[in-house]
RODO-2510 file (C-alpha; in nm, 4 decimals, decimal comma):
residues 67
     n   res          X          Y          Z
     1     x     0,0150    -0,0006    -0,0022
     2     x     0,1644     0,3372    -0,0998
     3     x     0,1817     0,5633     0,1975
     4     x    -0,0489     0,8130     0,0191
     5     x    -0,2978     0,5547     0,0863
     6     x    -0,2736     0,5981     0,4373
     7     x    -0,4266     0,8463     0,6589
     8     x    -0,2909     1,0662     0,9309
     9     x    -0,4744     1,1117     1,2356
    10     x    -0,3413     1,2930     1,5546
    11     x    -0,5026     1,0867     1,8643
    12     x    -0,5505     1,2200     2,2237
    13     x    -0,5740     0,9057     2,4745
    14     x    -0,5405     0,8399     2,8041
    15     x    -0,1799     0,7669     2,9480
    16     x    -0,3115     0,4650     3,0996
    17     x    -0,4656     0,3455     2,8193
    18     x    -0,1682     0,4274     2,5859
    19     x     0,0843     0,2566     2,7989
    20     x    -0,1284    -0,0308     2,7489
    21     x    -0,1347    -0,0127     2,4216
    22     x     0,2194     0,0009     2,3847
    23     x     0,2725    -0,3039     2,6156
    24     x     0,0127    -0,5338     2,3743
    25     x     0,2410    -0,3730     2,0836
    26     x     0,5746    -0,5094     2,2475
    27     x     0,4309    -0,8532     2,3019
    28     x     0,3212    -0,8824     1,9663
    29     x     0,6487    -0,7616     1,8278
    30     x     0,4385    -0,4237     1,6573
    31     x     0,4806    -0,0541     1,6388
    32     x     0,2008     0,1169     1,8566
    33     x     0,0268     0,2562     1,5234
    34     x     0,0390    -0,0902     1,3840
    35     x    -0,1164    -0,2172     1,7194
    36     x    -0,3712     0,0856     1,7077
    37     x    -0,4731    -0,0172     1,3641
    38     x    -0,5094    -0,4055     1,4249
    39     x    -0,7094    -0,3379     1,7033
    40     x    -0,9412    -0,1095     1,5417
    41     x    -0,9992    -0,3834     1,2439
    42     x    -1,0632    -0,6127     1,5207
    43     x    -1,3310    -0,4144     1,6837
    44     x    -1,5132    -0,3370     1,3422
    45     x    -1,4647    -0,7077     1,2617
    46     x    -1,6324    -0,7839     1,6006
    47     x    -1,9398    -0,5385     1,4864
    48     x    -1,9867    -0,6606     1,1444
    49     x    -1,8025    -0,4485     0,9641
    50     x    -1,6346    -0,6257     0,6497
    51     x    -1,2940    -0,4717     0,5211
    52     x    -1,0509    -0,5940     0,2793
    53     x    -0,7134    -0,7438     0,4433
    54     x    -0,4210    -0,4797     0,3780
    55     x    -0,2025    -0,5046     0,1466
    56     x     0,1316    -0,6316     0,2647
    57     x     0,4132    -0,3641     0,2913
    58     x     0,7855    -0,4277     0,1740
    59     x     1,0152    -0,4482     0,4412
    60     x     1,3818    -0,4056     0,4501
    61     x     1,6012    -0,1922     0,2515
    62     x     1,5180    -0,0645    -0,1101
    63     x     1,7036    -0,3195    -0,3967
    64     x     1,9810    -0,0595    -0,5415
    65     x     1,7335    -0,0724    -0,8714
    66     x     1,4521     0,0886    -0,6959
    67     x     1,6980     0,4209    -0,6096
***
Protein backbone atom coordinates (compact mmCIF):
# COMPACT_ATOMS: atom_id res chain seq x y z
CA UNK A 1 0.00 0.00 0.00
CA UNK A 2 1.64 3.27 -1.03
CA UNK A 3 2.08 5.84 1.73
CA UNK A 4 -0.42 8.12 -0.04
CA UNK A 5 -3.19 5.61 0.77
CA UNK A 6 -2.69 5.96 4.51
CA UNK A 7 -4.42 8.65 6.54
CA UNK A 8 -2.52 10.47 9.27
CA UNK A 9 -4.68 11.33 12.26
CA UNK A 10 -3.67 12.90 15.59
CA UNK A 11 -5.07 10.90 18.48
CA UNK A 12 -5.43 11.93 22.12
CA UNK A 13 -5.81 9.07 24.59
CA UNK A 14 -5.51 8.56 28.32
CA UNK A 15 -1.92 7.82 29.37
CA UNK A 16 -2.92 4.52 31.02
CA UNK A 17 -4.64 3.39 27.81
CA UNK A 18 -1.60 4.39 25.76
CA UNK A 19 0.70 2.44 28.09
CA UNK A 20 -1.51 -0.65 27.73
CA UNK A 21 -1.42 -0.35 23.92
CA UNK A 22 2.38 0.01 24.06
CA UNK A 23 2.66 -3.16 26.16
CA UNK A 24 0.40 -5.10 23.78
CA UNK A 25 2.38 -3.85 20.79
CA UNK A 26 5.67 -4.91 22.36
CA UNK A 27 4.28 -8.34 23.23
CA UNK A 28 3.17 -8.86 19.62
CA UNK A 29 6.34 -7.31 18.13
CA UNK A 30 4.41 -4.51 16.44
CA UNK A 31 4.76 -0.76 16.40
CA UNK A 32 2.17 1.13 18.43
CA UNK A 33 0.71 2.47 15.18
CA UNK A 34 0.33 -1.06 13.77
CA UNK A 35 -1.19 -2.23 17.06
CA UNK A 36 -3.79 0.56 17.04
CA UNK A 37 -4.67 -0.31 13.43
CA UNK A 38 -4.97 -4.01 14.35
CA UNK A 39 -7.19 -3.22 17.34
CA UNK A 40 -9.44 -1.03 15.20
CA UNK A 41 -9.78 -3.77 12.58
CA UNK A 42 -10.63 -6.34 15.28
CA UNK A 43 -13.24 -4.03 16.84
CA UNK A 44 -14.85 -3.36 13.46
CA UNK A 45 -14.91 -7.09 12.64
CA UNK A 46 -16.70 -7.78 15.94
CA UNK A 47 -19.35 -5.26 14.87
CA UNK A 48 -19.77 -6.99 11.52
CA UNK A 49 -17.91 -4.44 9.41
CA UNK A 50 -15.96 -6.25 6.70
CA UNK A 51 -12.78 -4.72 5.35
CA UNK A 52 -10.47 -6.13 2.74
CA UNK A 53 -7.18 -7.35 4.12
CA UNK A 54 -4.44 -4.73 4.08
CA UNK A 55 -1.83 -5.06 1.36
CA UNK A 56 1.48 -6.32 2.74
CA UNK A 57 4.07 -3.59 3.07
CA UNK A 58 7.57 -4.00 1.73
CA UNK A 59 10.13 -4.47 4.48
CA UNK A 60 13.86 -3.95 4.57
CA UNK A 61 16.10 -1.89 2.38
CA UNK A 62 15.06 -0.97 -1.13
CA UNK A 63 16.95 -2.74 -3.88
CA UNK A 64 19.65 -0.79 -5.67
CA UNK A 65 17.47 -0.79 -8.81
CA UNK A 66 14.69 1.14 -7.01
CA UNK A 67 16.97 4.05 -5.99
